[in-house]
DRENFI-700323 format. One record per atom (N, C-alpha, C): residue number from 1; atom name; x, y, z. Coordinates in nm, 4 decimals, padded with zeros to 6 digits, m for minus. Layout:
<nodes>
[node NUM, CA, [X, Y, Z]]
...
</nodes>
This chain:
<nodes>
[node 1, N, [05.9551, 08.6914, 11.7968]]
[node 1, CA, [06.0644, 08.7472, 11.7466]]
[node 1, C, [06.0831, 08.9107, 11.7842]]
[node 2, N, [05.9669, 08.9488, 11.7763]]
[node 2, CA, [05.9526, 09.1162, 11.7953]]
[node 2, C, [06.0111, 09.1215, 11.9466]]
[node 3, N, [05.9518, 09.0441, 12.0402]]
[node 3, CA, [05.9964, 09.0639, 12.1759]]
[node 3, C, [06.1576, 09.0448, 12.1819]]
[node 4, N, [06.2025, 08.9492, 12.1228]]
[node 4, CA, [06.3448, 08.9468, 12.1236]]
[node 4, C, [06.4190, 09.0377, 12.0390]]
[node 5, N, [06.3922, 09.0872, 11.9457]]
[node 5, CA, [06.4537, 09.2202, 11.8659]]
[node 5, C, [06.4533, 09.3170, 11.9476]]
[node 6, N, [06.3546, 09.3619, 12.0275]]
[node 6, CA, [06.3298, 09.4597, 12.1185]]
[node 6, C, [06.4226, 09.4556, 12.2104]]
[node 7, N, [06.4447, 09.3386, 12.2734]]
[node 7, CA, [06.5413, 09.3166, 12.3846]]
[node 7, C, [06.6978, 09.3555, 12.3369]]
[node 8, N, [06.7096, 09.3065, 12.2057]]
[node 8, CA, [06.8220, 09.3214, 12.1482]]
[node 8, C, [06.8574, 09.4697, 12.1158]]
[node 9, N, [06.7504, 09.5301, 12.0679]]
[node 9, CA, [06.7869, 09.6901, 12.0451]]
[node 9, C, [06.8090, 09.7447, 12.1693]]
[node 10, N, [06.7448, 09.7249, 12.2709]]
[node 10, CA, [06.7581, 09.7775, 12.4206]]
[node 10, C, [06.9092, 09.7663, 12.4675]]
[node 11, N, [06.9479, 09.6061, 12.4421]]
[node 11, CA, [07.0875, 09.6113, 12.4799]]
[node 11, C, [07.1981, 09.6746, 12.4228]]
[node 12, N, [07.1638, 09.6866, 12.2770]]
[node 12, CA, [07.2711, 09.7688, 12.1743]]
[node 12, C, [07.2676, 09.8983, 12.2233]]
[node 13, N, [07.1354, 09.9676, 12.2754]]
[node 13, CA, [07.1344, 10.1173, 12.2989]]
[node 13, C, [07.2142, 10.1240, 12.4390]]
[node 14, N, [07.1952, 10.0267, 12.5345]]
[node 14, CA, [07.2663, 10.0363, 12.6528]]
[node 14, C, [07.4084, 10.0100, 12.6233]]
[node 15, N, [07.4809, 09.9310, 12.5324]]
[node 15, CA, [07.6149, 09.9252, 12.4965]]
[node 15, C, [07.6796, 10.0737, 12.4697]]
[node 16, N, [07.5843, 10.1264, 12.3706]]
[node 16, CA, [07.6284, 10.2624, 12.2947]]
[node 16, C, [07.6419, 10.3598, 12.4252]]
[node 17, N, [07.5337, 10.3569, 12.5205]]
[node 17, CA, [07.5487, 10.4454, 12.6118]]
[node 17, C, [07.6630, 10.4160, 12.7187]]
[node 18, N, [07.6836, 10.3006, 12.7241]]
[node 18, CA, [07.8199, 10.2692, 12.8124]]
[node 18, C, [07.9407, 10.3126, 12.7622]]
[node 19, N, [07.9470, 10.2891, 12.6121]]
[node 19, CA, [08.0500, 10.3228, 12.5302]]
[node 19, C, [08.1032, 10.4816, 12.5502]]
[node 20, N, [07.9723, 10.5599, 12.5354]]
[node 20, CA, [07.9691, 10.6997, 12.5191]]
[node 20, C, [08.0009, 10.7388, 12.6843]]
[node 21, N, [07.9760, 10.6949, 12.7697]]
[node 21, CA, [08.0145, 10.7232, 12.9224]]
[node 21, C, [08.1568, 10.7007, 12.9576]]
[node 22, N, [08.2118, 10.5965, 12.8848]]
[node 22, CA, [08.3458, 10.5409, 12.8997]]
[node 22, C, [08.4482, 10.6560, 12.8231]]
[node 23, N, [08.4056, 10.7015, 12.6894]]
[node 23, CA, [08.4786, 10.8027, 12.6346]]
[node 23, C, [08.4701, 10.9383, 12.6970]]
[node 24, N, [08.3504, 10.9723, 12.7537]]
[node 24, CA, [08.3434, 11.0863, 12.8358]]
[node 24, C, [08.4474, 11.0750, 12.9419]]
[node 25, N, [08.4286, 10.9870, 13.0399]]
[node 25, CA, [08.5223, 10.9484, 13.1579]]
[node 25, C, [08.6751, 10.9665, 13.0971]]
[node 26, N, [08.6919, 10.9030, 12.9811]]
[node 26, CA, [08.8342, 10.8997, 12.9399]]
[node 26, C, [08.8641, 11.0552, 12.9138]]
[node 27, N, [08.7883, 11.1274, 12.8427]]
[node 27, CA, [08.8043, 11.2563, 12.7940]]
[node 27, C, [08.8454, 11.3532, 12.9273]]
[node 28, N, [08.7444, 11.3207, 13.0264]]
[node 28, CA, [08.7530, 11.3979, 13.1538]]
[node 28, C, [08.8771, 11.3681, 13.2248]]
[node 29, N, [08.9394, 11.2517, 13.2231]]
[node 29, CA, [09.0473, 11.2254, 13.2893]]
[node 29, C, [09.1748, 11.2859, 13.2287]]
[node 30, N, [09.1883, 11.2786, 13.0888]]
[node 30, CA, [09.2889, 11.3569, 13.0124]]
[node 30, C, [09.2884, 11.4882, 13.0388]]
[node 31, N, [09.1580, 11.5574, 13.0504]]
[node 31, CA, [09.1613, 11.6932, 13.0662]]
[node 31, C, [09.2068, 11.7221, 13.2097]]
[node 32, N, [09.1803, 11.6312, 13.2945]]
[node 32, CA, [09.2018, 11.6780, 13.4294]]
[node 32, C, [09.3556, 11.6636, 13.4621]]
[node 33, N, [09.4030, 11.5596, 13.4006]]
[node 33, CA, [09.5630, 11.5310, 13.3949]]
[node 33, C, [09.6395, 11.6327, 13.3351]]
[node 34, N, [09.5819, 11.7044, 13.2281]]
[node 34, CA, [09.6538, 11.8113, 13.1497]]
[node 34, C, [09.6540, 11.9542, 13.2384]]
[node 35, N, [09.5196, 11.9421, 13.3238]]
[node 35, CA, [09.4993, 12.0597, 13.4121]]
[node 35, C, [09.6140, 12.0539, 13.5306]]
[node 36, N, [09.6372, 11.9496, 13.5724]]
[node 36, CA, [09.7028, 11.9268, 13.6903]]
[node 36, C, [09.8510, 11.9299, 13.6323]]
[node 37, N, [09.8896, 11.8927, 13.5311]]
[node 37, CA, [10.0246, 11.9261, 13.4639]]
[node 37, C, [10.0409, 12.0814, 13.4354]]
[node 38, N, [09.9647, 12.1488, 13.4033]]
[node 38, CA, [09.9671, 12.2713, 13.4029]]
[node 38, C, [09.9792, 12.3457, 13.5289]]
[node 39, N, [09.8928, 12.3064, 13.6226]]
[node 39, CA, [09.9038, 12.3570, 13.7470]]
[node 39, C, [10.0481, 12.3603, 13.8061]]
[node 40, N, [10.0955, 12.2297, 13.8033]]
[node 40, CA, [10.2354, 12.2086, 13.8593]]
[node 40, C, [10.3466, 12.2844, 13.7778]]
[node 41, N, [10.3192, 12.2803, 13.6361]]
[node 41, CA, [10.4279, 12.3331, 13.5438]]
[node 41, C, [10.3864, 12.4727, 13.4968]]
[node 42, N, [10.3941, 12.5951, 13.5326]]
[node 42, CA, [10.3317, 12.6919, 13.4341]]
[node 42, C, [10.4347, 12.7374, 13.3538]]
[node 43, N, [10.3809, 12.7034, 13.2131]]
[node 43, CA, [10.5022, 12.7406, 13.0932]]
[node 43, C, [10.5554, 12.8942, 13.0884]]
[node 44, N, [10.4673, 12.9861, 13.1615]]
[node 44, CA, [10.5285, 13.1260, 13.1517]]
[node 44, C, [10.6018, 13.1539, 13.2808]]
[node 45, N, [10.6243, 13.0627, 13.3741]]
[node 45, CA, [10.7169, 13.0901, 13.4956]]
[node 45, C, [10.8476, 13.1380, 13.4574]]
[node 46, N, [10.8809, 13.2505, 13.5198]]
[node 46, CA, [11.0112, 13.3295, 13.4975]]
[node 46, C, [11.1253, 13.2625, 13.5158]]
[node 47, N, [11.1253, 13.1852, 13.6241]]
[node 47, CA, [11.2511, 13.0824, 13.6654]]
[node 47, C, [11.2683, 12.9779, 13.5491]]
[node 48, N, [11.1457, 12.9146, 13.5176]]
[node 48, CA, [11.1558, 12.8031, 13.4024]]
[node 48, C, [11.2227, 12.8595, 13.2726]]
[node 49, N, [11.1510, 12.9774, 13.2391]]
[node 49, CA, [11.2091, 13.0325, 13.1237]]
[node 49, C, [11.3302, 13.0787, 13.0998]]
[node 50, N, [11.3843, 13.1220, 13.2312]]
[node 50, CA, [11.5223, 13.1732, 13.2395]]
[node 50, C, [11.6197, 13.0295, 13.2401]]
[node 51, N, [11.5615, 12.9232, 13.3007]]
[node 51, CA, [11.6314, 12.8147, 13.3366]]
[node 51, C, [11.6540, 12.7449, 13.1636]]
[node 52, N, [11.5400, 12.7568, 13.0984]]
[node 52, CA, [11.5327, 12.6994, 12.9689]]
[node 52, C, [11.6253, 12.7949, 12.8558]]
[node 53, N, [11.6446, 12.9208, 12.8889]]
[node 53, CA, [11.7185, 13.0071, 12.8129]]
[node 53, C, [11.8505, 12.9814, 12.8300]]
[node 54, N, [11.8965, 12.9526, 12.9564]]
[node 54, CA, [12.0400, 12.9620, 13.0034]]
[node 54, C, [12.0917, 12.8122, 12.9681]]
[node 55, N, [12.0161, 12.7109, 13.0152]]
[node 55, CA, [12.0892, 12.5650, 13.0130]]
[node 55, C, [12.0247, 12.4937, 12.8925]]
[node 56, N, [11.9224, 12.5366, 12.8371]]
[node 56, CA, [11.8950, 12.4455, 12.6855]]
[node 56, C, [11.7569, 12.3720, 12.7387]]
[node 57, N, [11.6875, 12.3114, 12.6494]]
[node 57, CA, [11.5732, 12.2372, 12.6569]]
[node 57, C, [11.5730, 12.0923, 12.7369]]
[node 58, N, [11.6889, 12.0329, 12.7240]]
[node 58, CA, [11.7118, 11.9058, 12.8098]]
[node 58, C, [11.7176, 11.9355, 12.9425]]
[node 59, N, [11.7579, 12.0356, 12.9943]]
[node 59, CA, [11.7694, 12.0710, 13.1580]]
[node 59, C, [11.6276, 12.1024, 13.1905]]
[node 60, N, [11.5698, 12.1794, 13.1044]]
[node 60, CA, [11.4211, 12.2407, 13.1368]]
[node 60, C, [11.3345, 12.1233, 13.1323]]
[node 61, N, [11.3425, 12.0184, 13.0496]]
[node 61, CA, [11.2561, 11.9024, 13.0389]]
[node 61, C, [11.2886, 11.7928, 13.1510]]
[node 62, N, [11.4157, 11.8112, 13.2145]]
[node 62, CA, [11.4275, 11.7275, 13.3121]]
[node 62, C, [11.3675, 11.7946, 13.4562]]
[node 63, N, [11.3992, 11.9154, 13.4774]]
[node 63, CA, [11.3209, 11.9833, 13.5720]]
[node 63, C, [11.1791, 11.9641, 13.5771]]
[node 64, N, [11.1201, 11.9955, 13.4635]]
[node 64, CA, [10.9389, 11.9820, 13.4511]]
[node 64, C, [10.9091, 11.8154, 13.5042]]
[node 65, N, [10.9944, 11.7381, 13.4402]]
[node 65, CA, [10.9717, 11.5928, 13.4725]]
[node 65, C, [10.9867, 11.5695, 13.6062]]
[node 66, N, [11.0902, 11.6245, 13.6779]]
[node 66, CA, [11.0884, 11.6143, 13.8469]]
[node 66, C, [10.9781, 11.6768, 13.8982]]
[node 67, N, [10.9379, 11.8019, 13.8511]]
[node 67, CA, [10.8207, 11.8741, 13.9161]]
[node 67, C, [10.6936, 11.7662, 13.9210]]
[node 68, N, [10.6730, 11.6990, 13.7891]]
[node 68, CA, [10.5471, 11.6366, 13.7688]]
[node 68, C, [10.5730, 11.5028, 13.8512]]
[node 69, N, [10.6616, 11.4394, 13.8578]]
[node 69, CA, [10.6927, 11.3372, 13.9464]]
[node 69, C, [10.6641, 11.3566, 14.0961]]
[node 70, N, [10.7169, 11.4699, 14.1475]]
[node 70, CA, [10.6965, 11.5042, 14.2686]]
[node 70, C, [10.5376, 11.5242, 14.3156]]
[node 71, N, [10.4649, 11.5825, 14.2136]]
[node 71, CA, [10.3349, 11.6040, 14.2371]]
[node 71, C, [10.2531, 11.4875, 14.2151]]
[node 72, N, [10.3168, 11.3756, 14.1396]]
[node 72, CA, [10.2499, 11.2466, 14.1485]]
[node 72, C, [10.2475, 11.1618, 14.2457]]
[node 73, N, [10.3577, 11.1823, 14.3481]]
[node 73, CA, [10.3811, 11.1018, 14.4537]]
[node 73, C, [10.2797, 11.1762, 14.5488]]
[node 74, N, [10.2776, 11.3001, 14.5893]]
[node 74, CA, [10.2187, 11.3621, 14.6934]]
[node 74, C, [10.1671, 11.4802, 14.6438]]
[node 75, N, [10.0386, 11.4989, 14.5937]]
[node 75, CA, [09.9868, 11.6131, 14.5374]]
[node 75, C, [09.9611, 11.7349, 14.6527]]
[node 76, N, [09.9244, 11.6900, 14.7619]]
[node 76, CA, [09.8898, 11.7756, 14.8408]]
[node 76, C, [10.0124, 11.8900, 14.8952]]
[node 77, N, [10.1200, 11.7899, 14.9206]]
[node 77, CA, [10.2409, 11.8750, 14.9979]]
[node 77, C, [10.3529, 11.9086, 14.9128]]
[node 78, N, [10.3630, 11.8332, 14.7884]]
[node 78, CA, [10.4692, 11.8655, 14.7007]]
[node 78, C, [10.6005, 11.8498, 14.7731]]
[node 79, N, [10.6327, 11.7655, 14.8592]]
[node 79, CA, [10.7617, 11.7508, 14.9428]]
[node 79, C, [10.8199, 11.6208, 14.8551]]
[node 80, N, [10.9391, 11.6204, 14.8860]]
[node 80, CA, [11.0363, 11.5118, 14.8254]]
[node 80, C, [11.0045, 11.3913, 14.9027]]
[node 81, N, [11.0060, 11.2571, 14.8286]]
[node 81, CA, [10.9944, 11.1333, 14.8949]]
[node 81, C, [11.1113, 11.0731, 14.8387]]
[node 82, N, [11.1755, 10.9787, 14.9302]]
[node 82, CA, [11.2823, 10.9095, 14.8874]]
[node 82, C, [11.2383, 10.7837, 14.8175]]
[node 83, N, [11.3361, 10.7458, 14.7080]]
[node 83, CA, [11.3015, 10.6383, 14.6138]]
[node 83, C, [11.4354, 10.5819, 14.5687]]
[node 84, N, [11.4506, 10.4268, 14.5578]]
[node 84, CA, [11.5500, 10.3767, 14.5127]]
[node 84, C, [11.5357, 10.3898, 14.3557]]
[node 85, N, [11.6633, 10.4045, 14.2881]]
[node 85, CA, [11.6703, 10.4360, 14.1534]]
[node 85, C, [11.7654, 10.3312, 14.0799]]
[node 86, N, [11.7457, 10.2798, 13.9649]]
[node 86, CA, [11.8296, 10.2150, 13.8853]]
[node 86, C, [11.8764, 10.3086, 13.7961]]
[node 87, N, [11.9856, 10.3845, 13.7906]]
[node 87, CA, [12.0436, 10.4635, 13.7240]]
[node 87, C, [12.1165, 10.4190, 13.5874]]
[node 88, N, [12.1486, 10.2910, 13.5814]]
[node 88, CA, [12.1917, 10.2301, 13.4712]]
[node 88, C, [12.0991, 10.2003, 13.3900]]
[node 89, N, [11.9637, 10.1783, 13.4129]]
[node 89, CA, [11.8498, 10.1683, 13.3341]]
[node 89, C, [11.7508, 10.2974, 13.3240]]
[node 90, N, [11.7855, 10.3942, 13.4098]]
[node 90, CA, [11.7262, 10.4994, 13.3887]]
[node 90, C, [11.5546, 10.4663, 13.4617]]
[node 91, N, [11.5502, 10.4104, 13.5568]]
[node 91, CA, [11.3997, 10.3701, 13.5940]]
[node 91, C, [11.4020, 10.3490, 13.7523]]
[node 92, N, [11.3108, 10.3368, 13.8103]]
[node 92, CA, [11.2715, 10.3035, 13.9303]]
[node 92, C, [11.3049, 10.1640, 13.9784]]
[node 93, N, [11.3925, 10.1317, 14.0949]]
[node 93, CA, [11.4564, 10.0197, 14.1444]]
[node 93, C, [11.3117, 09.9230, 14.1757]]
[node 94, N, [11.3380, 09.8025, 14.1416]]
[node 94, CA, [11.2275, 09.7155, 14.2018]]
[node 94, C, [11.2441, 09.6787, 14.3299]]
[node 95, N, [11.1367, 09.5779, 14.3934]]
[node 95, CA, [11.1803, 09.5615, 14.5302]]
[node 95, C, [11.2857, 09.4498, 14.5292]]
[node 96, N, [11.2788, 09.3675, 14.4413]]
[node 96, CA, [11.3956, 09.2749, 14.4240]]
[node 96, C, [11.5310, 09.3318, 14.4439]]
[node 97, N, [11.5418, 09.4387, 14.3393]]
[node 97, CA, [11.6897, 09.5016, 14.3535]]
[node 97, C, [11.6982, 09.5641, 14.4886]]
[node 98, N, [11.6244, 09.6239, 14.5451]]
[node 98, CA, [11.6348, 09.6948, 14.6596]]
[node 98, C, [11.6764, 09.5943, 14.7619]]
[node 99, N, [11.6128, 09.4828, 14.7733]]
[node 99, CA, [11.6553, 09.3838, 14.8692]]
[node 99, C, [11.7938, 09.3323, 14.8336]]
[node 100, N, [11.8214, 09.3126, 14.7210]]
[node 100, CA, [11.9639, 09.2710, 14.6938]]
[node 100, C, [12.0623, 09.3646, 14.7423]]
[node 101, N, [12.0398, 09.4901, 14.7300]]
[node 101, CA, [12.1232, 09.5939, 14.7528]]
[node 101, C, [12.1485, 09.5967, 14.9252]]
[node 102, N, [12.0458, 09.5688, 14.9861]]
[node 102, CA, [12.0461, 09.5731, 15.1454]]
[node 102, C, [12.1165, 09.4607, 15.1647]]
[node 103, N, [12.0811, 09.3219, 15.1095]]
[node 103, CA, [12.1599, 09.2223, 15.1588]]
[node 103, C, [12.3180, 09.2533, 15.1341]]
[node 104, N, [12.3698, 09.2935, 15.0337]]
[node 104, CA, [12.5031, 09.3315, 14.9890]]
[node 104, C, [12.5724, 09.4043, 15.0824]]
[node 105, N, [12.4748, 09.5181, 15.1403]]
[node 105, CA, [12.5252, 09.6030, 15.2388]]
[node 105, C, [12.5473, 09.5307, 15.3554]]
[node 106, N, [12.4465, 09.4437, 15.3998]]
[node 106, CA, [12.4580, 09.3697, 15.5419]]
[node 106, C, [12.6017, 09.2863, 15.5178]]
[node 107, N, [12.5986, 09.2243, 15.4144]]
[node 107, CA, [12.7124, 09.1150, 15.3884]]
[node 107, C, [12.8427, 09.1882, 15.3999]]
[node 108, N, [12.8517, 09.2928, 15.3463]]
[node 108, CA, [12.9735, 09.3797, 15.3481]]
[node 108, C, [13.0121, 09.4146, 15.5041]]
[node 109, N, [12.9020, 09.4487, 15.5868]]
[node 109, CA, [12.9262, 09.5273, 15.7177]]
[node 109, C, [12.9447, 09.3816, 15.8094]]
[node 110, N, [12.9182, 09.2593, 15.7501]]
[node 110, CA, [12.9205, 09.1438, 15.8440]]
[node 110, C, [13.0795, 09.1026, 15.8364]]
[node 111, N, [13.1539, 09.1493, 15.7329]]
[node 111, CA, [13.2713, 09.1211, 15.7296]]
[node 111, C, [13.3844, 09.1908, 15.7856]]
[node 112, N, [13.3220, 09.3009, 15.8374]]
[node 112, CA, [13.4189, 09.3730, 15.9171]]
[node 112, C, [13.4105, 09.3336, 16.0619]]
[node 113, N, [13.5342, 09.3351, 16.1391]]
[node 113, CA, [13.5271, 09.2684, 16.2734]]
[node 113, C, [13.4841, 09.3680, 16.3751]]
[node 114, N, [13.5099, 09.4909, 16.3619]]
[node 114, CA, [13.4628, 09.6002, 16.4839]]
[node 114, C, [13.3861, 09.6883, 16.3860]]
[node 115, N, [13.2466, 09.6964, 16.4096]]
[node 115, CA, [13.1692, 09.7836, 16.3212]]
[node 115, C, [13.1975, 09.9467, 16.3575]]
[node 116, N, [13.2163, 09.9659, 16.4768]]
[node 116, CA, [13.2578, 10.0883, 16.5021]]
[node 116, C, [13.3836, 10.1168, 16.5493]]
[node 117, N, [13.4777, 10.1618, 16.4631]]
[node 117, CA, [13.6000, 10.1917, 16.4890]]
[node 117, C, [13.6240, 10.3022, 16.5632]]
[node 118, N, [13.6641, 10.2791, 16.6875]]
[node 118, CA, [13.7056, 10.4336, 16.7794]]
[node 118, C, [13.8136, 10.3787, 16.8575]]
[node 119, N, [13.8828, 10.4745, 16.8841]]
[node 119, CA, [14.0236, 10.4446, 16.9679]]
[node 119, C, [13.9876, 10.4200, 17.1147]]
[node 120, N, [14.0434, 10.3275, 17.1758]]
[node 120, CA, [14.0204, 10.3247, 17.3206]]
[node 120, C, [14.1271, 10.4189, 17.3808]]
[node 121, N, [14.0699, 10.4705, 17.4710]]
[node 121, CA, [14.1562, 10.5771, 17.5538]]
[node 121, C, [14.1288, 10.5777, 17.6927]]
[node 122, N, [14.2290, 10.5694, 17.7731]]
[node 122, CA, [14.2020, 10.5527, 17.9238]]
[node 122, C, [14.3083, 10.6451, 18.0029]]
[node 123, N, [14.2447, 10.6961, 18.1015]]
[node 123, CA, [14.3122, 10.7758, 18.1893]]
[node 123, C, [14.3660, 10.6715, 18.3040]]
[node 124, N, [14.5009, 10.6375, 18.3216]]
[node 124, CA, [14.5153, 10.5471, 18.4148]]
[node 124, C, [14.6001, 10.6100, 18.5256]]
[node 125, N, [14.5640, 10.5840, 18.6446]]
[node 125, CA, [14.6456, 10.6366, 18.7700]]
[node 125, C, [14.7036, 10.5154, 18.8303]]
[node 126, N, [14.8280, 10.5250, 18.8208]]
[node 126, CA, [14.9069, 10.4304, 18.8902]]
[node 126, C, [14.9688, 10.4590, 19.0120]]
[node 127, N, [14.9750, 10.3965, 19.1226]]
[node 127, CA, [15.0332, 10.4533, 19.2650]]
[node 127, C, [15.1374, 10.3404, 19.2749]]
[node 128, N, [15.2701, 10.3952, 19.3051]]
[node 128, CA, [15.3700, 10.3029, 19.3420]]
[node 128, C, [15.3989, 10.2941, 19.4906]]
[node 129, N, [15.4744, 10.2106, 19.5237]]
[node 129, CA, [15.4977, 10.2063, 19.6732]]
[node 129, C, [15.5584, 10.3301, 19.7173]]
[node 130, N, [15.6453, 10.4074, 19.6498]]
[node 130, CA, [15.6655, 10.5349, 19.6952]]
[node 130, C, [15.5567, 10.6496, 19.7033]]
[node 131, N, [15.4465, 10.6322, 19.6492]]
[node 131, CA, [15.3338, 10.6991, 19.6430]]
[node 131, C, [15.3151, 10.7991, 19.5332]]
[node 132, N, [15.4117, 10.7736, 19.4362]]
[node 132, CA, [15.4010, 10.8881, 19.3044]]
[node 132, C, [15.3080, 10.8368, 19.2226]]
[node 133, N, [15.2258, 10.9273, 19.1777]]
[node 133, CA, [15.1158, 10.9133, 19.0863]]
[node 133, C, [15.1600, 10.9509, 18.9264]]
[node 134, N, [15.1212, 10.8655, 18.8630]]
[node 134, CA, [15.1571, 10.9017, 18.7205]]
[node 134, C, [15.0449, 10.8761, 18.6209]]
[node 135, N, [15.0083, 10.9665, 18.5450]]
[node 135, CA, [14.8853, 10.9687, 18.4657]]
[node 135, C, [14.9391, 10.9375, 18.3183]]
[node 136, N, [14.8606, 10.8407, 18.2600]]
[node 136, CA, [14.9019, 10.8037, 18.1172]]
[node 136, C, [14.7816, 10.8274, 18.0345]]
[node 137, N, [14.7987, 10.8724, 17.9353]]
[node 137, CA, [14.7092, 10.8855, 17.8378]]
[node 137, C, [14.7368, 10.7895, 17.7215]]
[node 138, N, [14.6585, 10.6920, 17.7066]]
[node 138, CA, [14.7090, 10.5848, 17.6131]]
[node 138, C, [14.5963, 10.5618, 17.5133]]
[node 139, N, [14.6342, 10.5360, 17.3818]]
[node 139, CA, [14.5426, 10.5189, 17.2682]]
[node 139, C, [14.5695, 10.4027, 17.2183]]
[node 140, N, [14.4697, 10.3397, 17.1895]]
[node 140, CA, [14.4570, 10.2005, 17.1008]]
[node 140, C, [14.5399, 10.0946, 17.1740]]
[node 141, N, [14.5683, 10.0886, 17.3165]]
[node 141, CA, [14.6168, 09.9695, 17.3659]]
[node 141, C, [14.5313, 09.8653, 17.4200]]
[node 142, N, [14.5843, 09.7519, 17.3984]]
[node 142, CA, [14.5016, 09.6369, 17.4404]]
[node 142, C, [14.5193, 09.5787, 17.5679]]
[node 143, N, [14.6379, 09.5662, 17.6084]]
[node 143, CA, [14.6824, 09.4929, 17.7425]]
[node 143, C, [14.7819, 09.5828, 17.8386]]
[node 144, N, [14.7606, 09.5759, 17.9561]]
[node 144, CA, [14.8644, 09.6335, 18.0505]]
[node 144, C, [14.9219, 09.5478, 18.1380]]
[node 145, N, [15.0639, 09.5783, 18.1551]]
[node 145, CA, [15.1213, 09.5041, 18.2443]]
[node 145, C, [15.2095, 09.6083, 18.3211]]
[node 146, N, [15.2102, 09.5820, 18.4413]]
[node 146, CA, [15.3115, 09.6809, 18.5364]]
[node 146, C, [15.3987, 09.5729, 18.5893]]
[node 147, N, [15.5293, 09.6512, 18.5776]]
[node 147, CA, [15.6429, 09.5520, 18.5954]]
[node 147, C, [15.7242, 09.6119, 18.7062]]
[node 148, N, [15.7421, 09.5496, 18.8323]]
[node 148, CA, [15.7923, 09.6168, 18.9542]]
[node 148, C, [15.7613, 09.7513, 18.9666]]
[node 149, N, [15.8661, 09.8286, 19.0405]]
[node 149, CA, [15.8448, 09.9457, 19.0628]]
[node 149, C, [15.8378, 10.0706, 18.9576]]
[node 150, N, [15.9094, 10.0198, 18.8827]]
[node 150, CA, [15.9326, 10.0947, 18.7350]]
[node 150, C, [15.7779, 10.0920, 18.6689]]
[node 151, N, [15.7177, 10.1837, 18.6228]]
[node 151, CA, [15.6201, 10.1703, 18.5481]]
[node 151, C, [15.6330, 10.1390, 18.3794]]
[node 152, N, [15.6240, 10.0434, 18.3360]]
[node 152, CA, [15.6465, 09.9936, 18.2224]]
[node 152, C, [15.4939, 09.9423, 18.1595]]
[node 153, N, [15.4741, 09.9791, 18.0433]]
[node 153, CA, [15.3517, 09.9473, 17.9672]]
[node 153, C, [15.3855, 09.8860, 17.8555]]
[node 154, N, [15.3778, 09.7480, 17.8303]]
[node 154, CA, [15.3662, 09.6569, 17.7339]]
[node 154, C, [15.2623, 09.6611, 17.6394]]
[node 155, N, [15.2710, 09.6902, 17.5342]]
[node 155, CA, [15.1605, 09.6866, 17.4302]]
[node 155, C, [15.1571, 09.5641, 17.3485]]
[node 156, N, [15.0383, 09.5191, 17.3784]]
[node 156, CA, [15.0155, 09.3963, 17.2795]]
[node 156, C, [14.8817, 09.3823, 17.2093]]
[node 157, N, [14.8997, 09.3757, 17.0758]]
[node 157, CA, [14.7872, 09.3769, 17.0007]]
[node 157, C, [14.6881, 09.2442, 17.0169]]
[node 158, N, [14.5748, 09.2705, 17.0240]]
[node 158, CA, [14.4749, 09.1549, 17.0546]]
[node 158, C, [14.4427, 09.1032, 16.9068]]
[node 159, N, [14.4470, 08.9711, 16.8963]]
[node 159, CA, [14.4157, 08.8981, 16.7686]]
[node 159, C, [14.3033, 08.8326, 16.7647]]
</nodes>
């Protein structure tokens, strides 16, 4: 029994050490998070204090939240990253929501006949039997017909 009790005590001691180590790691993580937060948002920054005084606590908190969010995504560069948001619920959009939006946009584009609407313009040189040249600048015309010696252009829309 003494051997079994010794092993039990040893295991209990190991469990206490592991718990202590976990608490220390948790405290270190919290400390580093607070340090990072303080590094990103300097509470004594003149611009932030001016912003807080002029526009109030709500605007100040939103700016601080945005700065922390930028730091969270890319701590080294602090450059802006693109992200889809669900503004109705004030949160990041899920992959399913992003896919739904892309499919809706695709469906809306598929409904349009001509995706790039641009006017059709041609310089046309018509030479008659007499040798006279005429230049026509025509916009949005679909068919040309030349009738006899007089230069008539009948416009018909393509359906």
